[in-house]
C-alpha positions, 0 to 999 in steps of 0.5 A, a space after each residue: 500500500 506504500 508508494 511504489 518508489 519505497 519498494 525500489 528503495 527497499 529492494 536495493 537496500 536489501 541487497 546489502 544483507 548478504 548473509 541474512 537468510 529469510 528462509 531455510 530449505 531442509 529439503 534442499 540440504 539446508 540451502 538458504 534463501 537470502 532476504 533480497 531474494 525473498 523481497 524480490 517477490 514483494 517488489 515484483 508484486 508491487 510493480 505488477 499491481 501498479 503497472 501490470 505485466 506489459 511494461 515487464 514483458 517489454 523489457 525482453 523485446 528482441 535484440 535488447 539486452 533483456 532479450 539476451 538475458 532471457 535467452 541465456 537464463 532459459 538456456 541455463 535452466 535447460 542445461 541444469 535439467 539435462 546436462 547433469 543427467 547427460 554427463 552423469 558420472 563421466 565428469 568430476 566437478 567442484 560442488 557444494 555439499 550441504 547438510 541440514 544443521 551444519 555449514 556447507 562445504 565444497 568438495 570434488 565429486 562425480 557429476 550428478 543432479 543435485 540441489 545446486 542445480 535447482 538453487 542456481 536455476 531459481 537464482 537465475 530466474 530471479 535475476 531475470 525477473 529482477 531485471 524486468 521489474 527494475 526496467 519496468 519501474 524506471 520506464 514507467 516512472 521516468 524518475 532516475 532520482 529514485 534509483 540514485 536515492 536508493 543507491 545512496 541509502 544502500 551505500 550508507 547502510 553498507 558502511 554502517 554494517 562495516 562500522 558495526 563489524 569493526 566495533 563489535 569485533 574489538 569489543 567482543 560483542 560480535 553476537 550482536 550481528 548474528 541477526 544478519 548472519 543466519 545463512 547456511 554459509 561458512 562465516 569468516 567474519 573474525 579474520 585478521 590479515 597484516 594486523 588489520 581486521 578484515 571487514 565483512 560487514 553484513 556479508 559472510 566474508 571480507 571478499 563478498 563485502 569487498 565485491 559489493 562495496 566496489 559496486 557502490 563505490 563505482 556508482 557513487 564516484 560516478 555520481 560525484 563526477 557528474 556533480 550529483 549531490 556532490 557532498 553526499 556522493 563524495 563522502 560515500 565514495 571516500 568511505 567506501 574506498 576506505 572500506 575496500 582497503 580495510 577489507 584487505 581483499 585482493 579482488 577489491 584492489 584488482 577491481 579498483 584497477 579496472 574501475 579507476 581507469 574507467 571513471 577517469 576515461 569517461 570523465 575526460 570524454 565528457 569534456 567533448 560532450 557538454 559544458 560541465 565536464 566530469 571533473 577531469 582537471 581534478 582527476 588529472 591533478 590527482 594522477 600527477 600528485 599521487 606519484 609525488 606523494 608516494 615518492 616523498 613517503 618513500 624517502 622520508 618514511 622508509 619503515 612505513 614503506 616496509 610495513 606497507 610492502 609486507 602487507 601487500 605481499 601477504 595480500 597480493 604477491 603471496 596470494 597464489 602460494 596461500 592455502 586459499 590460492 591453491 584451493 581456488 587454483 584447484 577449483 579452476 583446474 576442475 572447472 576447465 576439465 569439466 568444460 573439456 570433458 563435456 566437449 564444450 557443452 558445460 556440466 549444467 547450470 549450478 553443477 560446477 564451481 570455479 574461481 573465475 566467472 569465465 570458467 564458471 560460464 564455460 564449465 556450467 553453460 559451455 561456449 554457447 552460454 559464454 557467447 550469449 552472456 557477452 552479447 548481453 554485456 555488450 548490449 548494456 555497455 554499448 547502449 546510448 541514452 535515449 534522445 529525450 533522456 539526453 536533455 536530462 542531466 539526472 538521467 545521464 548521471 544515473 545511466 553512467 552510475 549504473 554502468 560503472 557499478 555494472 563494470 565493477 561487478 563484472 571485474 570482481 566476478 571475472 577475478 574470483 566469481 564462484 557461481 553463475 548468480 552475480 547477485 541481485 544488485 547486478 541485475 538491478 543495475 543492468 535493468 536500470 541501465 536498459 531502461 535509461 537507454 530506452 526512449 521515454 514513451 508516452 506511457 510514462 504519463 499514462 494514468 496509474 491504477 490506484 490502490 486502496 489508500 493511494 489517493 494520487 499518481 504522485 504518491 505512487 511515484 508515477 508522475 515526473 
């Protein structure tokens, strides 16, 4: 009964609860259904109540990004049903073994149909639905400010959980966060590296927190470059960057190596597109000043440099020799073997795990699935703003922020992604970017169906 833009806000913010289970499924070996996946049902219901199924189905018109995502999802679900039976016993894969009442663990076993095929197929369908609902919402409301507002709230909530994680760790009150750590996952929330507490926030481990935080950093930094709510976006971007550093995640640092050049290049490009460039002078000065600062610190404080080097060596340079590095290398080797032994067809969605999204796709949905996925990615990244949206700075800013977050999610997934599902935030940003690149048609001004207790379309978030 609340205004529909509340539903979008809660949908985006719920993605910050990365280890909170809403439902446990004993029939599927104790698999956990997370809070955002359950709330997706209510978000979809609210969108359908307000706009009907037409705008949702319009997200999947042929040749669009949604169409390719739909093709990939349906193909993936088909492989989840057929491939494990077709190659049963002929392939060894890394898969999750679950036991009710205990944490799940990963082991090498012969390929067979399992609960992982079911859960990953459900997650894939949920991601497809999330894409359609977000696309429909932004197409009908034509209000990118709602997306920007939701991203800023999600970044604030994520940082609040990060601060709570640090405070409860050093005060011995970690049990206070047990309310958001209920999923049937292996929780690595009390780990130190290089003398620093690895921030995990509301996620099961530091790397998952870093992956999510990198998305929010990219989005908020992009908004700051576009001068959207400059004070808030600058503060959130800086705080998110600090959270990434203190997460001590190697994946986060590698992701920053992709996000920073992307933001810098797109900022320079805006010089040739409009009168207010995206702060290229500041960024250019930053690239000149940072090397000077580093050289000064090296000369004046050599002991600090030694400490930093030891920290980076433990976090990055020696990562491959660590137990975690060797374990993930074994996952990738098993995934590649599964790809080869299935003649490039894949072992089926959810059948195999890896430590790189590229190998996840190859080992699960094969070469065909990989090609379809990259067509979908290209459709999102190459789409340009609609002619009428081009006159609205807020629409362009929201589109750039969605693409920045999308790229951030891809960069971390390609380095350390373990399963097909990339999280609902990925599909929220993809659906939003798809909607913001569409022509805003007259239906955005069409009367909205009223619900009990709603007195005007404006209260439903339907008017401009």
